[in-house]
C-alpha positions in Angstrom: -13.2 -58.1 -122.2 -16.3 -56.0 -122.7 -16.1 -52.2 -123.2 -18.8 -50.4 -121.4 -19.3 -46.7 -121.4 -15.9 -45.0 -121.8 -14.0 -47.6 -119.7 -13.1 -51.2 -120.3 -15.0 -53.6 -118.0 -14.3 -57.2 -117.1 -16.5 -60.2 -118.1 -18.1 -62.2 -115.3 -15.6 -65.1 -115.9 -12.7 -62.9 -114.8 -10.8 -64.8 -112.2 -11.2 -63.8 -108.5 -14.1 -63.4 -106.1 -16.7 -60.7 -106.7 -15.1 -58.7 -103.8 -11.7 -58.9 -105.5 -13.0 -58.0 -108.9 -15.0 -55.1 -107.5 -12.1 -53.6 -105.6 -9.8 -54.0 -108.6 -12.2 -52.4 -111.0 -13.3 -49.5 -108.8 -9.6 -48.6 -108.3 -9.0 -48.9 -112.1 -11.9 -46.7 -112.9 -10.6 -44.0 -110.5 -7.1 -44.2 -111.9 -8.4 -44.0 -115.5 -10.4 -40.9 -114.6 -7.3 -39.3 -113.1 -8.8 -38.6 -109.7 -7.1 -38.9 -106.3 -8.8 -41.0 -103.6 -9.5 -37.8 -101.7 -11.2 -36.1 -104.6 -13.3 -39.2 -105.4 -14.3 -39.4 -101.8 -15.4 -35.7 -101.9 -17.4 -36.1 -105.0 -19.0 -39.5 -103.9 -19.7 -38.3 -100.4 -17.5 -40.8 -98.6 -14.3 -40.5 -96.6 -10.8 -41.0 -98.2 -10.1 -43.8 -95.7 -13.2 -45.6 -96.9 -12.2 -45.2 -100.5 -8.8 -46.7 -99.6 -10.4 -49.7 -97.8 -12.8 -50.4 -100.7 -10.0 -50.4 -103.2 -7.9 -52.6 -101.0 -10.8 -55.1 -100.7 -11.0 -54.8 -96.9 -14.4 -53.1 -97.0 -17.3 -53.3 -99.4 -19.3 -50.3 -100.6 -23.0 -50.3 -100.4 -24.9 -50.5 -103.7 -25.7 -46.8 -103.6 -22.0 -46.0 -102.9 -20.9 -48.2 -105.9 -23.5 -46.4 -108.0 -22.2 -42.9 -107.0 -18.6 -44.1 -107.5 -19.4 -45.0 -111.1 -21.4 -41.9 -111.8 -18.9 -39.4 -110.6 -16.3 -41.1 -112.8 -18.7 -40.9 -115.8 -18.4 -44.6 -116.3 -21.6 -44.9 -118.3 -25.0 -46.4 -117.5 -24.1 -50.0 -118.3 -20.9 -49.9 -116.3 -22.8 -48.4 -113.3 -25.4 -51.1 -113.5 -22.6 -53.7 -113.5 -21.0 -52.1 -110.5 -24.3 -52.3 -108.6 -24.8 -56.0 -109.5 -21.2 -56.9 -108.7 -21.5 -55.1 -105.3 -24.6 -57.2 -104.5 -22.8 -60.4 -105.5 -19.8 -59.4 -103.3 -22.1 -58.9 -100.3 -23.8 -62.2 -100.7 -21.0 -64.5 -101.9 -19.6 -67.2 -99.5 -16.6 -65.4 -98.0 -14.8 -67.7 -95.6 -12.8 -66.4 -92.6 -9.7 -67.7 -94.3 -10.4 -65.7 -97.4 -11.4 -62.6 -95.3 -8.1 -62.8 -93.4 -6.0 -63.4 -96.5 -3.1 -60.9 -96.4 -4.3 -59.5 -93.0 -3.5 -60.5 -89.4 -7.0 -59.5 -88.3 -10.2 -57.6 -89.5 -10.3 -55.0 -86.7 -9.4 -52.2 -89.0 -12.1 -53.1 -91.5 -14.7 -53.2 -88.6 -13.3 -50.0 -87.2 -13.8 -48.4 -90.6 -17.5 -49.2 -90.6 -17.8 -47.8 -87.1 -15.9 -44.7 -88.1 -18.2 -44.0 -91.0 -21.4 -44.5 -89.0 -23.1 -42.1 -86.6 -25.2 -44.9 -85.0 -24.0 -48.4 -84.4 -26.5 -51.0 -83.0 -25.0 -54.3 -81.8 -27.0 -57.4 -80.8 -24.9 -60.2 -79.3 -26.6 -63.2 -77.7 -23.5 -65.3 -76.9 -20.6 -63.1 -75.8 -19.8 -59.5 -74.7 -19.6 -57.3 -77.8 -16.1 -56.5 -79.0 -16.4 -52.8 -78.4 -17.0 -53.5 -74.7 -14.5 -56.2 -74.1 -11.5 -55.8 -71.8 -8.1 -56.9 -73.1 -7.9 -60.3 -71.3 -11.5 -61.2 -72.3 -10.7 -60.2 -76.0 -7.5 -62.2 -76.0 -9.3 -65.3 -74.8 -12.1 -64.9 -77.3 -9.7 -64.5 -80.2 -7.7 -67.6 -79.0 -10.9 -69.7 -79.6 -11.3 -68.6 -83.2 -10.9 -70.9 -86.2 -8.7 -70.6 -88.2 -6.4 -70.1 -85.2 -4.4 -66.9 -84.8 -0.6 -67.1 -84.4 0.8 -65.2 -81.4 1.7 -62.1 -83.4 -1.7 -62.0 -85.1 -3.4 -62.5 -81.7 -1.6 -59.6 -80.2 -2.4 -57.4 -83.2 -6.1 -58.4 -83.1 -6.4 -57.5 -79.4 -4.6 -54.2 -79.9 -6.9 -53.5 -82.9 -10.0 -54.2 -80.9 -8.9 -51.9 -78.1 -8.1 -49.2 -80.6 -11.6 -49.5 -82.0 -13.0 -48.6 -78.5 -11.8 -45.1 -78.8 -14.8 -44.5 -81.1 -17.0 -44.9 -78.0 -15.7 -41.5 -76.7 -16.0 -39.5 -80.0 -18.5 -36.7 -80.2 -21.4 -37.2 -82.5 -21.5 -40.9 -82.3 -24.1 -43.1 -80.6 -23.8 -46.8 -79.7 -26.7 -49.1 -78.7 -26.1 -52.6 -77.4 -28.4 -55.4 -76.6 -26.9 -58.5 -75.0 -28.4 -61.5 -73.3 -27.9 -62.6 -69.7 -26.5 -65.8 -71.1 -23.8 -63.8 -72.9 -22.7 -62.3 -69.7 -22.5 -65.7 -68.0 -20.3 -67.2 -70.6 -16.8 -67.4 -69.2 -13.8 -67.9 -71.5 -11.4 -67.5 -68.5 -11.2 -67.6 -64.7 -13.9 -66.0 -62.6 -11.8 -62.9 -61.8 -11.6 -62.1 -65.5 -15.3 -62.3 -65.9 -15.9 -60.1 -62.9 -13.5 -57.5 -64.3 -15.4 -57.7 -67.6 -18.8 -57.2 -65.9 -17.4 -54.3 -63.9 -16.4 -52.7 -67.2 -19.9 -53.0 -68.5 -21.2 -51.4 -65.3 -19.1 -48.3 -65.9 -19.3 -47.9 -69.6 -23.1 -48.2 -69.6 -23.3 -44.9 -67.9 -21.9 -42.9 -70.9 -24.4 -40.5 -72.4 -23.9 -41.7 -76.0 -24.3 -45.4 -75.0 -27.5 -47.3 -74.6 -27.0 -50.7 -73.0 -29.9 -53.2 -73.0 -29.8 -56.6 -71.2 -32.2 -59.4 -71.9 -32.9 -61.4 -68.6 -33.5 -65.1 -68.7 -36.6 -64.8 -66.5 -38.5 -62.4 -68.8 -41.0 -63.8 -71.3 -39.5 -64.1 -74.7 -40.9 -62.2 -77.6 -38.4 -63.6 -80.1 -35.7 -66.2 -80.4 -32.1 -65.2 -79.8 -31.0 -66.1 -83.3 -27.5 -64.9 -84.3 -25.7 -61.7 -83.5 -25.7 -58.7 -85.9 -24.6 -55.1 -86.1 -26.5 -52.3 -87.8 -24.4 -49.4 -89.0 -26.3 -46.2 -89.9 -25.2 -42.9 -91.3 -27.2 -40.2 -93.2 -29.7 -42.6 -94.8 -27.0 -45.3 -95.5 -27.5 -48.5 -93.6 -25.4 -51.7 -93.6 -25.9 -54.9 -91.5 -22.9 -57.0 -90.6 -23.1 -60.7 -89.6 -20.4 -63.0 -88.3 -21.4 -66.5 -89.3 -19.6 -69.7 -88.6 -18.4 -69.9 -92.2 -17.4 -66.3 -92.5 -18.5 -62.6 -92.5 -21.5 -61.3 -94.4 -22.7 -57.8 -95.0 -26.2 -56.7 -96.2 -27.2 -53.4 -97.7 -30.5 -53.7 -99.5 -33.6 -52.4 -97.8 -35.3 -55.8 -98.3 -32.5 -57.6 -96.4 -32.0 -54.9 -93.7 -35.6 -54.4 -92.7 -35.9 -57.8 -90.8 -33.0 -56.8 -88.7 -34.5 -53.5 -87.8 -37.7 -55.3 -86.9 -35.9 -57.8 -84.8 -34.0 -55.0 -83.0 -37.3 -53.4 -82.0 -38.6 -56.7 -80.5 -35.3 -57.3 -78.7 -35.6 -53.8 -77.2 -39.0 -54.7 -75.7 -37.4 -57.7 -74.0 -34.5 -55.7 -72.5 -33.7 -54.0 -69.3 -32.0 -50.6 -69.4 -30.2 -48.2 -67.2 -30.3 -49.0 -63.4 -32.3 -52.2 -64.0 -29.7 -53.5 -66.4 -26.9 -52.5 -64.0 -28.7 -54.1 -61.1 -28.8 -57.4 -63.0 -25.1 -57.1 -63.9 -24.3 -56.5 -60.2 -26.3 -59.7 -59.4 -24.2 -61.6 -61.9 -21.0 -60.3 -60.4 -22.1 -61.5 -57.0 -23.2 -64.8 -58.4 -19.8 -65.3 -60.1 -17.9 -64.4 -56.8 -20.0 -66.9 -54.8 -19.6 -69.7 -57.4 -15.8 -69.1 -57.4 -15.7 -69.2 -53.6 -17.7 -72.5 -53.6 -15.4 -74.0 -56.3 -12.3 -72.9 -54.3 -13.7 -74.4 -51.1 -14.5 -77.7 -52.8 -11.0 -77.8 -54.3 -9.5 -77.2 -50.9 -11.6 -79.9 -49.3 -10.7 -82.4 -52.0 -7.0 -81.5 -51.6 -6.9 -82.4 -48.0 
């Protein structure tokens, strides 16, 4: 054990992931300083709920948040530097879905925490409807395709958590921007009726004043590849990018890592339709889905004769 500043600090060979070590040590520092989570949050300019999530290991602080945390607790310069380094390691370490879900039925509360702390949330999704816009049946079918598999109780909890997150769409002072591809709206994890209901939901929610909905049509010249989806959370100068990779979740908070995502967002905006043009394409997709369903039904009836 090294002793840095006025508090003891763990060596890098301490057991556990960087995320686990960070959560444990941040909490230990607060307790040693004799501060409540509420008071620490007030001094470090973050919500009490975020303090709790960070200490539980269900959310990661940004590097600047970790630095503020250490400074308000008078942890000493060496300890503060270690916090910043450990935070960077935690953001970049290979964190599998199994590890992320350890001790939790789902991650909706963690994601909801990021959304609660942000004033602007930008979501790019090339393959499916974004979670904040999903109807319950669509969400359930999406979760049922995840690996590792959810058991029934966890599946119900995940869907409920996702629906609860959507309350943020109606809170004053928050803005949400979405960019999805036409391909994402054609992907169908259930029967045609389910997809039609989902597309109808997009038609209505895209009219909210605090929501910007962009749709990239297949017949428009591409200015960039679709790549993978990402979410940019912004609040008073603090920015975090969240990625859902095949192996597990990943968060980025350094300006160097974030800037390419801001640039890609700008290019994707240029490729997108908005407002009535976007809703017109969604309406076309609804009609196409209905026609295809009718054709499939007719073919099935003919073969059944």
